[in-house]
TORKOL-4160 file (C-alpha; in steps of 0.2 Angstrom, whole numbers, padded with zeros to 4 digits, m for minus):
278
<pt num="1" X="0297" Y="0619" Z="0541"/>
<pt num="2" X="0286" Y="0634" Z="0543"/>
<pt num="3" X="0281" Y="0639" Z="0562"/>
<pt num="4" X="0264" Y="0635" Z="0558"/>
<pt num="5" X="0270" Y="0617" Z="0552"/>
<pt num="6" X="0282" Y="0615" Z="0566"/>
<pt num="7" X="0267" Y="0619" Z="0579"/>
<pt num="8" X="0257" Y="0606" Z="0572"/>
<pt num="9" X="0270" Y="0593" Z="0572"/>
<pt num="10" X="0274" Y="0597" Z="0591"/>
<pt num="11" X="0256" Y="0596" Z="0596"/>
<pt num="12" X="0254" Y="0579" Z="0587"/>
<pt num="13" X="0269" Y="0573" Z="0597"/>
<pt num="14" X="0263" Y="0579" Z="0613"/>
<pt num="15" X="0277" Y="0592" Z="0615"/>
<pt num="16" X="0276" Y="0609" Z="0622"/>
<pt num="17" X="0276" Y="0625" Z="0612"/>
<pt num="18" X="0288" Y="0637" Z="0615"/>
<pt num="19" X="0282" Y="0649" Z="0600"/>
<pt num="20" X="0272" Y="0664" Z="0604"/>
<pt num="21" X="0255" Y="0660" Z="0600"/>
<pt num="22" X="0238" Y="0670" Z="0600"/>
<pt num="23" X="0221" Y="0660" Z="0601"/>
<pt num="24" X="0207" Y="0671" Z="0595"/>
<pt num="25" X="0190" Y="0662" Z="0600"/>
<pt num="26" X="0174" Y="0669" Z="0599"/>
<pt num="27" X="0166" Y="0664" Z="0615"/>
<pt num="28" X="0172" Y="0658" Z="0633"/>
<pt num="29" X="0171" Y="0639" Z="0629"/>
<pt num="30" X="0176" Y="0638" Z="0611"/>
<pt num="31" X="0195" Y="0637" Z="0615"/>
<pt num="32" X="0190" Y="0622" Z="0625"/>
<pt num="33" X="0179" Y="0613" Z="0612"/>
<pt num="34" X="0192" Y="0617" Z="0599"/>
<pt num="35" X="0210" Y="0613" Z="0607"/>
<pt num="36" X="0206" Y="0611" Z="0626"/>
<pt num="37" X="0218" Y="0595" Z="0628"/>
<pt num="38" X="0232" Y="0606" Z="0620"/>
<pt num="39" X="0231" Y="0623" Z="0630"/>
<pt num="40" X="0243" Y="0617" Z="0643"/>
<pt num="41" X="0256" Y="0614" Z="0630"/>
<pt num="42" X="0256" Y="0632" Z="0625"/>
<pt num="43" X="0270" Y="0641" Z="0636"/>
<pt num="44" X="0268" Y="0658" Z="0629"/>
<pt num="45" X="0251" Y="0662" Z="0624"/>
<pt num="46" X="0237" Y="0675" Z="0625"/>
<pt num="47" X="0220" Y="0669" Z="0624"/>
<pt num="48" X="0208" Y="0682" Z="0615"/>
<pt num="49" X="0189" Y="0682" Z="0616"/>
<pt num="50" X="0180" Y="0691" Z="0603"/>
<pt num="51" X="0162" Y="0692" Z="0612"/>
<pt num="52" X="0158" Y="0692" Z="0631"/>
<pt num="53" X="0147" Y="0677" Z="0630"/>
<pt num="54" X="0130" Y="0685" Z="0633"/>
<pt num="55" X="0117" Y="0689" Z="0619"/>
<pt num="56" X="0108" Y="0704" Z="0621"/>
<pt num="57" X="0090" Y="0697" Z="0621"/>
<pt num="58" X="0094" Y="0690" Z="0637"/>
<pt num="59" X="0085" Y="0673" Z="0635"/>
<pt num="60" X="0101" Y="0663" Z="0639"/>
<pt num="61" X="0104" Y="0674" Z="0656"/>
<pt num="62" X="0086" Y="0671" Z="0661"/>
<pt num="63" X="0085" Y="0653" Z="0657"/>
<pt num="64" X="0100" Y="0651" Z="0669"/>
<pt num="65" X="0093" Y="0662" Z="0684"/>
<pt num="66" X="0104" Y="0678" Z="0679"/>
<pt num="67" X="0096" Y="0693" Z="0684"/>
<pt num="68" X="0106" Y="0703" Z="0671"/>
<pt num="69" X="0116" Y="0701" Z="0656"/>
<pt num="70" X="0131" Y="0708" Z="0667"/>
<pt num="71" X="0130" Y="0694" Z="0680"/>
<pt num="72" X="0128" Y="0680" Z="0665"/>
<pt num="73" X="0143" Y="0689" Z="0657"/>
<pt num="74" X="0153" Y="0688" Z="0674"/>
<pt num="75" X="0148" Y="0669" Z="0677"/>
<pt num="76" X="0154" Y="0665" Z="0660"/>
<pt num="77" X="0171" Y="0673" Z="0664"/>
<pt num="78" X="0172" Y="0662" Z="0680"/>
<pt num="79" X="0168" Y="0646" Z="0670"/>
<pt num="80" X="0183" Y="0650" Z="0659"/>
<pt num="81" X="0194" Y="0653" Z="0672"/>
<pt num="82" X="0189" Y="0637" Z="0681"/>
<pt num="83" X="0192" Y="0627" Z="0664"/>
<pt num="84" X="0209" Y="0634" Z="0662"/>
<pt num="85" X="0213" Y="0629" Z="0679"/>
<pt num="86" X="0206" Y="0612" Z="0677"/>
<pt num="87" X="0215" Y="0611" Z="0661"/>
<pt num="88" X="0232" Y="0616" Z="0668"/>
<pt num="89" X="0232" Y="0632" Z="0657"/>
<pt num="90" X="0229" Y="0644" Z="0670"/>
<pt num="91" X="0245" Y="0652" Z="0665"/>
<pt num="92" X="0237" Y="0659" Z="0647"/>
<pt num="93" X="0235" Y="0677" Z="0648"/>
<pt num="94" X="0218" Y="0681" Z="0642"/>
<pt num="95" X="0208" Y="0696" Z="0635"/>
<pt num="96" X="0191" Y="0700" Z="0632"/>
<pt num="97" X="0186" Y="0712" Z="0617"/>
<pt num="98" X="0168" Y="0713" Z="0624"/>
<pt num="99" X="0158" Y="0713" Z="0610"/>
<pt num="100" X="0141" Y="0706" Z="0612"/>
<pt num="101" X="0137" Y="0689" Z="0608"/>
<pt num="102" X="0129" Y="0686" Z="0591"/>
<pt num="103" X="0134" Y="0704" Z="0586"/>
<pt num="104" X="0153" Y="0701" Z="0580"/>
<pt num="105" X="0147" Y="0702" Z="0562"/>
<pt num="106" X="0143" Y="0722" Z="0564"/>
<pt num="107" X="0158" Y="0727" Z="0571"/>
<pt num="108" X="0171" Y="0718" Z="0557"/>
<pt num="109" X="0182" Y="0732" Z="0553"/>
<pt num="110" X="0184" Y="0738" Z="0571"/>
<pt num="111" X="0187" Y="0720" Z="0577"/>
<pt num="112" X="0200" Y="0718" Z="0563"/>
<pt num="113" X="0209" Y="0734" Z="0568"/>
<pt num="114" X="0210" Y="0728" Z="0586"/>
<pt num="115" X="0217" Y="0711" Z="0582"/>
<pt num="116" X="0230" Y="0719" Z="0570"/>
<pt num="117" X="0236" Y="0732" Z="0584"/>
<pt num="118" X="0235" Y="0716" Z="0596"/>
<pt num="119" X="0245" Y="0706" Z="0584"/>
<pt num="120" X="0259" Y="0720" Z="0581"/>
<pt num="121" X="0261" Y="0721" Z="0600"/>
<pt num="122" X="0261" Y="0702" Z="0603"/>
<pt num="123" X="0271" Y="0697" Z="0588"/>
<pt num="124" X="0265" Y="0680" Z="0589"/>
<pt num="125" X="0273" Y="0667" Z="0577"/>
<pt num="126" X="0255" Y="0659" Z="0575"/>
<pt num="127" X="0238" Y="0663" Z="0578"/>
<pt num="128" X="0224" Y="0649" Z="0582"/>
<pt num="129" X="0207" Y="0654" Z="0577"/>
<pt num="130" X="0190" Y="0647" Z="0570"/>
<pt num="131" X="0187" Y="0639" Z="0553"/>
<pt num="132" X="0176" Y="0648" Z="0541"/>
<pt num="133" X="0162" Y="0635" Z="0542"/>
<pt num="134" X="0144" Y="0643" Z="0545"/>
<pt num="135" X="0142" Y="0635" Z="0564"/>
<pt num="136" X="0140" Y="0652" Z="0572"/>
<pt num="137" X="0141" Y="0669" Z="0564"/>
<pt num="138" X="0153" Y="0674" Z="0579"/>
<pt num="139" X="0166" Y="0660" Z="0574"/>
<pt num="140" X="0165" Y="0665" Z="0557"/>
<pt num="141" X="0167" Y="0684" Z="0561"/>
<pt num="142" X="0183" Y="0679" Z="0572"/>
<pt num="143" X="0190" Y="0670" Z="0557"/>
<pt num="144" X="0186" Y="0685" Z="0546"/>
<pt num="145" X="0195" Y="0697" Z="0557"/>
<pt num="146" X="0210" Y="0686" Z="0560"/>
<pt num="147" X="0213" Y="0684" Z="0541"/>
<pt num="148" X="0209" Y="0702" Z="0537"/>
<pt num="149" X="0222" Y="0708" Z="0551"/>
<pt num="150" X="0235" Y="0697" Z="0546"/>
<pt num="151" X="0231" Y="0703" Z="0526"/>
<pt num="152" X="0235" Y="0721" Z="0534"/>
<pt num="153" X="0252" Y="0717" Z="0540"/>
<pt num="154" X="0268" Y="0717" Z="0532"/>
<pt num="155" X="0274" Y="0702" Z="0541"/>
<pt num="156" X="0260" Y="0691" Z="0547"/>
<pt num="157" X="0259" Y="0677" Z="0558"/>
<pt num="158" X="0254" Y="0659" Z="0553"/>
<pt num="159" X="0236" Y="0656" Z="0554"/>
<pt num="160" X="0231" Y="0639" Z="0561"/>
<pt num="161" X="0213" Y="0635" Z="0562"/>
<pt num="162" X="0203" Y="0622" Z="0574"/>
<pt num="163" X="0187" Y="0613" Z="0568"/>
<pt num="164" X="0171" Y="0617" Z="0578"/>
<pt num="165" X="0155" Y="0612" Z="0571"/>
<pt num="166" X="0145" Y="0614" Z="0555"/>
<pt num="167" X="0129" Y="0608" Z="0547"/>
<pt num="168" X="0131" Y="0593" Z="0534"/>
<pt num="169" X="0117" Y="0585" Z="0525"/>
<pt num="170" X="0104" Y="0593" Z="0537"/>
<pt num="171" X="0114" Y="0587" Z="0554"/>
<pt num="172" X="0126" Y="0595" Z="0566"/>
<pt num="173" X="0143" Y="0589" Z="0563"/>
<pt num="174" X="0157" Y="0594" Z="0576"/>
<pt num="175" X="0176" Y="0591" Z="0577"/>
<pt num="176" X="0179" Y="0590" Z="0557"/>
<pt num="177" X="0183" Y="0601" Z="0545"/>
<pt num="178" X="0172" Y="0605" Z="0530"/>
<pt num="179" X="0176" Y="0593" Z="0516"/>
<pt num="180" X="0190" Y="0601" Z="0505"/>
<pt num="181" X="0202" Y="0598" Z="0490"/>
<pt num="182" X="0214" Y="0610" Z="0499"/>
<pt num="183" X="0231" Y="0602" Z="0504"/>
<pt num="184" X="0235" Y="0612" Z="0518"/>
<pt num="185" X="0246" Y="0603" Z="0532"/>
<pt num="186" X="0234" Y="0599" Z="0545"/>
<pt num="187" X="0235" Y="0586" Z="0560"/>
<pt num="188" X="0220" Y="0576" Z="0569"/>
<pt num="189" X="0225" Y="0572" Z="0587"/>
<pt num="190" X="0216" Y="0557" Z="0595"/>
<pt num="191" X="0215" Y="0560" Z="0612"/>
<pt num="192" X="0222" Y="0547" Z="0624"/>
<pt num="193" X="0211" Y="0543" Z="0640"/>
<pt num="194" X="0220" Y="0556" Z="0652"/>
<pt num="195" X="0218" Y="0570" Z="0639"/>
<pt num="196" X="0199" Y="0565" Z="0638"/>
<pt num="197" X="0197" Y="0566" Z="0656"/>
<pt num="198" X="0207" Y="0583" Z="0657"/>
<pt num="199" X="0195" Y="0589" Z="0644"/>
<pt num="200" X="0180" Y="0583" Z="0651"/>
<pt num="201" X="0184" Y="0592" Z="0667"/>
<pt num="202" X="0186" Y="0607" Z="0657"/>
<pt num="203" X="0169" Y="0605" Z="0649"/>
<pt num="204" X="0160" Y="0601" Z="0665"/>
<pt num="205" X="0166" Y="0620" Z="0671"/>
<pt num="206" X="0154" Y="0628" Z="0657"/>
<pt num="207" X="0138" Y="0624" Z="0667"/>
<pt num="208" X="0128" Y="0636" Z="0656"/>
<pt num="209" X="0134" Y="0628" Z="0640"/>
<pt num="210" X="0131" Y="0610" Z="0644"/>
<pt num="211" X="0117" Y="0610" Z="0632"/>
<pt num="212" X="0128" Y="0613" Z="0618"/>
<pt num="213" X="0144" Y="0605" Z="0624"/>
<pt num="214" X="0136" Y="0587" Z="0626"/>
<pt num="215" X="0132" Y="0586" Z="0608"/>
<pt num="216" X="0149" Y="0589" Z="0602"/>
<pt num="217" X="0163" Y="0576" Z="0598"/>
<pt num="218" X="0177" Y="0578" Z="0611"/>
<pt num="219" X="0186" Y="0562" Z="0607"/>
<pt num="220" X="0199" Y="0571" Z="0593"/>
<pt num="221" X="0205" Y="0590" Z="0590"/>
<pt num="222" X="0208" Y="0593" Z="0572"/>
<pt num="223" X="0219" Y="0608" Z="0568"/>
<pt num="224" X="0227" Y="0614" Z="0551"/>
<pt num="225" X="0236" Y="0628" Z="0542"/>
<pt num="226" X="0221" Y="0640" Z="0537"/>
<pt num="227" X="0217" Y="0640" Z="0518"/>
<pt num="228" X="0213" Y="0656" Z="0509"/>
<pt num="229" X="0194" Y="0662" Z="0511"/>
<pt num="230" X="0182" Y="0672" Z="0500"/>
<pt num="231" X="0172" Y="0679" Z="0514"/>
<pt num="232" X="0160" Y="0685" Z="0501"/>
<pt num="233" X="0155" Y="0668" Z="0497"/>
<pt num="234" X="0145" Y="0654" Z="0507"/>
<pt num="235" X="0157" Y="0642" Z="0517"/>
<pt num="236" X="0147" Y="0628" Z="0510"/>
<pt num="237" X="0131" Y="0625" Z="0500"/>
<pt num="238" X="0114" Y="0623" Z="0508"/>
<pt num="239" X="0108" Y="0629" Z="0525"/>
<pt num="240" X="0121" Y="0636" Z="0537"/>
<pt num="241" X="0119" Y="0629" Z="0554"/>
<pt num="242" X="0117" Y="0645" Z="0564"/>
<pt num="243" X="0102" Y="0649" Z="0551"/>
<pt num="244" X="0093" Y="0635" Z="0560"/>
<pt num="245" X="0094" Y="0644" Z="0577"/>
<pt num="246" X="0080" Y="0656" Z="0577"/>
<pt num="247" X="0091" Y="0670" Z="0578"/>
<pt num="248" X="0086" Y="0680" Z="0563"/>
<pt num="249" X="0104" Y="0680" Z="0556"/>
<pt num="250" X="0107" Y="0673" Z="0538"/>
<pt num="251" X="0122" Y="0669" Z="0529"/>
<pt num="252" X="0117" Y="0683" Z="0516"/>
<pt num="253" X="0116" Y="0696" Z="0529"/>
<pt num="254" X="0134" Y="0689" Z="0536"/>
<pt num="255" X="0141" Y="0690" Z="0520"/>
<pt num="256" X="0135" Y="0707" Z="0515"/>
<pt num="257" X="0143" Y="0714" Z="0531"/>
<pt num="258" X="0159" Y="0704" Z="0527"/>
<pt num="259" X="0159" Y="0712" Z="0509"/>
<pt num="260" X="0157" Y="0730" Z="0516"/>
<pt num="261" X="0170" Y="0727" Z="0528"/>
<pt num="262" X="0183" Y="0722" Z="0515"/>
<pt num="263" X="0179" Y="0737" Z="0506"/>
<pt num="264" X="0182" Y="0748" Z="0522"/>
<pt num="265" X="0198" Y="0741" Z="0525"/>
<pt num="266" X="0204" Y="0741" Z="0507"/>
<pt num="267" X="0205" Y="0722" Z="0505"/>
<pt num="268" X="0190" Y="0721" Z="0492"/>
<pt num="269" X="0202" Y="0723" Z="0477"/>
<pt num="270" X="0217" Y="0710" Z="0485"/>
<pt num="271" X="0202" Y="0698" Z="0488"/>
<pt num="272" X="0197" Y="0698" Z="0470"/>
<pt num="273" X="0216" Y="0697" Z="0464"/>
<pt num="274" X="0218" Y="0681" Z="0476"/>
<pt num="275" X="0201" Y="0673" Z="0469"/>
<pt num="276" X="0207" Y="0675" Z="0452"/>
<pt num="277" X="0225" Y="0667" Z="0456"/>
<pt num="278" X="0215" Y="0652" Z="0462"/>
């Protein structure tokens, strides 16, 4: 049994995880959405946030009464700290890479290199991150950077991914992976009453994100061994969820950046070879 498979099995059995784990999330609150009920079980984990949670346009900050982006960013850090405490996970080490929210796609090469160096320092047995699902461009950027960083390592950790949200048949779908024929090991953890209450306490700490979190299914947490992705192709046919949000970011834009990053990192040829083998 691989380290990734063992972690999935132990989580499904409500057991503690002694393996060293790095969780790479795009924003403060993504870790809570994806595996909030499991965080307290991670004995040796680093929680890395790719972005600062504060979009540059300032609309979110102003909507919640913050005078500056710095004030809003600080509030999101406080929300995260409170949520980890409520979830019994304040023992996790945390790190923010500080990329501006919604802009991670413009930093894919440097983000990949930062994560590679962090993984070499931490030597985790597994990394947990986002699925490539078109829900948010920063989510997909986190997935890209984790996969690319691991491809640049001689002895990479296992990559596990959490299901957050995507668009399907014109509606938002949360807590499920995109339909796939892949057979990667996975687990669906149906939360019991105590876990649901604990996760809800964590969610309640993210007062600035309540508009989104109330739309998402929090009754189960789904994790799986990450499949191989070709980040130059769309995660699914049709409109991506983030294309509906009025941010002026399209999947074509995102994939163009991903293709350029693969070339800069020397991974474009490897990507082609892997696609031909599949």
